[in-house]
N, C-alpha and C positions, 0 to 999 in steps of 0.2 A: 141435217144439221149441220153448224158450221164443224168446219174439220181446222186446226190449229197444229202446224207439223214443225218440233225444232229439229235443230242441225247444229254442229258446230263445237259440240262439247268431244271433251278428251282429257289427256291427259297431260300436264304442262309446269315445268319448273318454278317455283318460286319466283318475280319477277318478270315473269314472260306474259304473253299475250292473247288471248282467243278472243274469235268474233261467234256470237251464238247466233242463228237465222230463225223466225217464225212465219213460218208462210203459211195463210190465211187462203180458206178455200171459199170465201168471198172479199168485196171491196173491205176495204181498212175503213173506207167512209161510211161503211154501215158499223162501225164499235164509237161511241165515245170516248173509252180513254182502252187501252192497251199497257201490257206491263209484265213484267218479269218477277217472279218469287222463286225462291231455291228454301229447298230442306234437306238438311244435313241427318242423318243418324240419330235417333233420339232426341231430334230439336223440331218446334215446333217450324211449321213455313212460315216464312219473314218474306216482306214486300223487298225488294230490291231497287226497281224504278219504274216509273211510271209515263206514259205519253198519253196526251189527250188527242183528239180529231185534229184541233187546231194549232199544235205544234208545242203547248207546256207540258214541261218535263218535269220530275221529281224525284229526288233519291233517298234511299238511306243514308244516315248519316255514315255507316261503316264504309259506304264503298263512295262517296262522294270525293270528285275530282281523280277518281278513276275508270270507274266504268262513266259508258255514254251509251244512251236508249235513245233510237231515233226510228224512223220509218221510212218506206220508198213505196209511196202509192202507186206508179205504175206497174212493181210487180207483186203490191198485195203482200211484202214482207216488212214485218218490223227485227229489230237487230239490237245486240247489249254486245258493244265494245268493251271486252275488258282487260286492261292492261294494270300491271305492276300489282300480278296477282300474288296472293297470298295464301298460305295454309288454311287459314281459317274460311277461306271461298270456297274450298271443296263442299261439293253438296251438287243436289239433284235439281236442273234449274229448268221452270216451267213457266210457258207462256200464258198469256190470260189477256182474255178481251169481254170487252163488256157493250152489250148495245144499249141503246137509244129508250130512255122511260124505262127501264129498270126490267127490259125485254129479253135478255138473254145475259149468259155468264158463262163462258166457255172456258177449256183447258185441254192445254197439248200433256203430252204423252211424259214429257221430260224427258232431257238430256244430262247425261254423268260431265260433271264438272271435276277433276280432281286436280289439284294443286302440290308437289310433292316434289321434292331431290331426292 
């Protein structure tokens, strides 16, 4: 099966930055869309950002202008650069990937991001 492994989470002060990585066990070209989701305790899991195989990106309104999603095809890795972090960004962040023709939907194990002074 496809495996997605997140890394890069941790504790950061408000206004700080983190870069999350999602390493895939197969080529990112095998996915039509990849994305980042997050879930805080007591909250629903929400979409943060997505990127398609041709590089089209989309962002939740709450992170526009602060977060950037990208892919490194040579490394089979997706990234989420998070700048100007706020306490409300605190959540477990999950990597997601969708296959072509509805053939797969995959999730990573999640990585904790805590924004606190």
